[in-house]
Kinemage of the C-alpha trace (Angstrom):
@kinemage 1
@onewidth
@group {chain A} dominant
@subgroup {mainchain}
@vectorlist {calphas} color= white
{ca met a 1} P 7.468 -82.590 27.348
{ca asp a 2} L 7.268 -84.064 23.927
{ca phe a 3} L 4.359 -81.711 23.163
{ca arg a 4} L 6.490 -78.692 23.901
{ca leu a 5} L 9.282 -79.740 21.572
{ca arg a 6} L 6.888 -80.196 18.698
{ca asn a 7} L 5.592 -76.628 19.107
{ca val a 8} L 9.107 -75.233 19.280
{ca thr a 9} L 9.941 -76.642 15.869
{ca arg a 10} L 6.937 -74.835 14.363
{ca ile a 11} L 8.113 -71.451 15.635
{ca arg a 12} L 9.508 -69.376 12.833
{ca arg a 13} L 13.079 -68.319 13.261
{ca phe a 14} L 13.897 -64.639 12.565
{ca pro a 15} L 16.743 -64.118 10.135
{ca ser a 16} L 19.937 -62.718 11.534
{ca pro a 17} L 21.250 -59.369 10.279
{ca glu a 18} L 23.930 -61.194 8.315
{ca asp a 19} L 21.255 -63.174 6.475
{ca gly a 20} L 19.488 -59.936 5.499
{ca leu a 21} L 22.678 -58.401 4.168
{ca arg a 22} L 23.477 -61.536 2.211
{ca val a 23} L 20.015 -61.602 0.595
{ca met a 24} L 20.214 -57.908 -0.212
{ca ala a 25} L 23.624 -58.351 -1.833
{ca glu a 26} L 22.309 -61.245 -3.909
{ca lys a 27} L 19.248 -59.278 -5.097
{ca ala a 28} L 21.072 -55.961 -5.724
{ca pro a 29} L 21.770 -56.517 -9.441
{ca gln a 30} L 18.109 -57.344 -10.089
{ca ala a 31} L 16.915 -54.255 -8.191
{ca glu a 32} L 19.405 -52.086 -10.032
{ca ala a 33} L 18.259 -53.395 -13.402
{ca leu a 34} L 14.621 -52.755 -12.470
{ca ala a 35} L 15.405 -49.183 -11.357
{ca ile a 36} L 17.312 -48.489 -14.581
{ca ser a 37} L 14.433 -49.798 -16.670
{ca trp a 38} L 12.094 -47.372 -14.899
{ca ile a 39} L 14.435 -44.375 -15.001
{ca ala a 40} L 16.013 -44.858 -18.469
{ca pro a 41} L 13.286 -42.971 -20.388
{ca trp a 42} L 13.599 -40.023 -18.032
{ca ile a 43} L 17.376 -39.964 -18.288
{ca ala a 44} L 17.113 -39.774 -22.060
{ca lys a 45} L 14.735 -36.822 -21.804
{ca ile a 46} L 16.927 -35.034 -19.257
{ca gly a 47} L 19.988 -35.639 -21.418
{ca lys a 48} L 18.584 -33.274 -24.027
{ca phe a 49} L 18.398 -30.472 -21.439
{ca arg a 50} L 21.735 -31.198 -19.795
{ca pro a 51} L 23.571 -28.104 -21.200
{ca leu a 52} L 20.706 -25.868 -20.127
{ca leu a 53} L 20.586 -27.466 -16.683
{ca thr a 54} L 24.332 -27.009 -16.198
{ca gln a 55} L 24.032 -23.325 -17.146
{ca ile a 56} L 21.145 -22.856 -14.727
{ca tyr a 57} L 23.118 -24.571 -11.991
{ca ala a 58} L 26.110 -22.338 -12.702
{ca leu a 59} L 23.871 -19.269 -12.408
{ca his a 60} L 21.838 -20.474 -9.422
{ca arg a 61} L 23.226 -17.838 -7.059
{ca arg a 62} L 22.405 -15.022 -9.447
{ca ile a 63} L 18.957 -16.445 -10.068
{ca ala a 64} L 18.360 -16.778 -6.321
{ca thr a 65} L 19.568 -13.212 -5.719
{ca ile a 66} L 17.298 -11.860 -8.461
{ca ala a 67} L 14.365 -13.850 -7.073
{ca val a 68} L 14.962 -12.460 -3.560
{ca leu a 69} L 15.252 -8.903 -4.895
{ca leu a 70} L 12.069 -9.318 -6.910
{ca leu a 71} L 10.262 -10.672 -3.851
{ca ala a 72} L 11.539 -7.761 -1.746
{ca ala a 73} L 10.373 -5.266 -4.398
{ca leu a 74} L 6.922 -6.844 -4.551
{ca leu a 75} L 6.703 -6.805 -0.760
{ca phe a 76} L 7.721 -3.140 -0.715
{ca val a 77} L 5.059 -2.241 -3.297
{ca his a 78} L 2.447 -4.138 -1.290
{ca val a 79} L 3.434 -2.424 1.958
{ca met a 80} L 3.369 1.013 0.365
{ca phe a 81} L 0.364 0.799 -1.940
{ca gly a 82} L -1.607 -2.276 -0.796
{ca ala a 83} L -5.054 -2.314 0.787
{ca asn a 84} L -3.592 -1.402 4.185
{ca gly a 85} L -0.406 0.249 2.899
{ca met a 86} L 1.311 3.418 3.995
{ca val a 87} L -0.450 5.595 1.430
{ca val a 88} L -3.869 4.468 2.625
{ca tyr a 89} L -2.699 4.786 6.234
{ca lys a 90} L -1.657 8.422 5.688
{ca gln a 91} L -4.953 9.205 3.961
{ca lys a 92} L -6.916 7.669 6.826
{ca arg a 93} L -4.794 9.537 9.355
{ca ala a 94} L -5.418 12.873 7.585
{ca glu a 95} L -9.137 12.076 7.432
{ca phe a 96} L -9.070 11.253 11.150
{ca gln a 97} L -7.395 14.586 11.954
{ca ala a 98} L -9.945 16.473 9.834
{ca leu a 99} L -12.804 14.723 11.633
{ca gln a 100} L -11.221 15.485 15.026
{ca asn a 101} L -11.002 19.178 14.072
{ca gln a 102} L -14.610 19.161 12.875
{ca ile a 103} L -15.728 17.545 16.153
{ca ala a 104} L -13.848 20.201 18.138
{ca gln a 105} L -15.524 22.998 16.121
{ca glu a 106} L -18.968 21.456 16.571
{ca gln a 107} L -18.414 21.088 20.318
{ca lys a 108} L -17.308 24.718 20.528
{ca ala a 109} L -20.432 25.832 18.647
{ca asn a 110} L -22.544 23.608 20.932
{ca asp a 111} L -21.027 25.231 24.016
{ca glu a 112} L -21.735 28.715 22.625
{ca tyr a 113} L -25.376 27.761 21.929
{ca arg a 114} L -25.711 26.261 25.395
{ca gln a 115} L -24.397 29.499 26.966
{ca gln a 116} L -26.783 31.524 24.825
{ca ile a 117} L -29.718 29.376 25.917
{ca glu a 118} L -28.779 29.722 29.602
{ca ala a 119} L -28.385 33.475 29.192
{ca leu a 120} L -31.817 33.754 27.520
{ca lys a 121} L -33.358 31.770 30.380
{ca thr a 122} L -31.863 33.861 33.163
{ca asp a 123} L -30.279 37.160 31.996
{ca gln a 124} L -32.637 40.088 31.281
{ca lys a 125} L -29.980 41.972 29.290
{ca ala a 126} L -29.553 39.023 26.927
{ca ile a 127} L -33.314 38.794 26.435
{ca glu a 128} L -33.499 42.531 25.688
{ca lys a 129} L -30.585 42.297 23.229
{ca glu a 130} L -32.247 39.460 21.278
{ca ala a 131} L -35.574 41.345 21.225
{ca arg a 132} L -33.901 44.473 19.844
{ca glu a 133} L -31.861 42.610 17.188
{ca gln a 134} L -34.334 40.035 15.916
{ca leu a 135} L -37.725 41.618 16.581
{ca arg a 136} L -36.569 45.239 16.107
{ca tyr a 137} L -38.098 46.371 19.413
{ca val a 138} L -37.209 49.811 20.750
{ca arg a 139} L -37.773 51.624 23.983
{ca pro a 140} L -39.988 54.654 24.065
{ca gly a 141} L -38.105 57.679 22.751
{ca glu a 142} L -35.539 55.675 20.762
{ca phe a 143} L -35.161 55.758 17.008
{ca val a 144} L -33.950 52.930 14.790
{ca tyr a 145} L -31.986 53.746 11.696
{ca val a 146} L -32.550 51.281 8.859
{ca pro a 147} L -30.276 51.860 5.864
{ca pro a 148} L -31.930 51.787 2.458
{ca pro a 149} L -31.351 48.728 0.281
{ca pro a 150} L -28.372 49.031 -2.047
{ca ala a 151} L -29.180 50.535 -5.426
{ca asn a 152} L -28.751 48.348 -8.475
{ca pro a 153} L -25.551 49.253 -10.324
{ca pro a 154} L -26.080 50.619 -13.830
{ca thr a 155} L -25.989 47.950 -16.420
{ca asn a 156} L -23.598 48.499 -19.254
{ca arg a 157} L -24.283 46.216 -22.132
{ca ser a 158} L -20.896 46.862 -23.704
{ca ala a 159} L -19.150 45.317 -20.697
{ca lys a 160} L -21.071 42.046 -21.104
{ca lys a 161} L -19.904 41.556 -24.653
């Protein structure tokens, strides 16, 4: 039992909250003096700007309002004219519509060519029509009228001057 009592005396006792407050109150003037020695040069520098700082503080709502309006204006400009803005969006949309129209025209022309090809494969009248138009074939007893080439208009040198 004697061994246990010796070990108990070596155990460190935690300070009570009252002890901590007492020590803090005793050391407060020293801590305050240290803080002032660190901050004093900065206070002197800020003292020079004190009138300016008070004016800025008095105008802080106006400054904040102007900053928000400026930010909103910049955001508006970015949304309208930025890389993916409304102007670019409308241009891309118009380009898309033009390409859609071009695709529709090309498909229509494709369908007409496909019908022509089918007609030339199966329809005798279509074959005869193409032979008459492109190869200038005629049936016996028919005549083909070919108009003469247009005459060159007279050149009047006075008109060129």
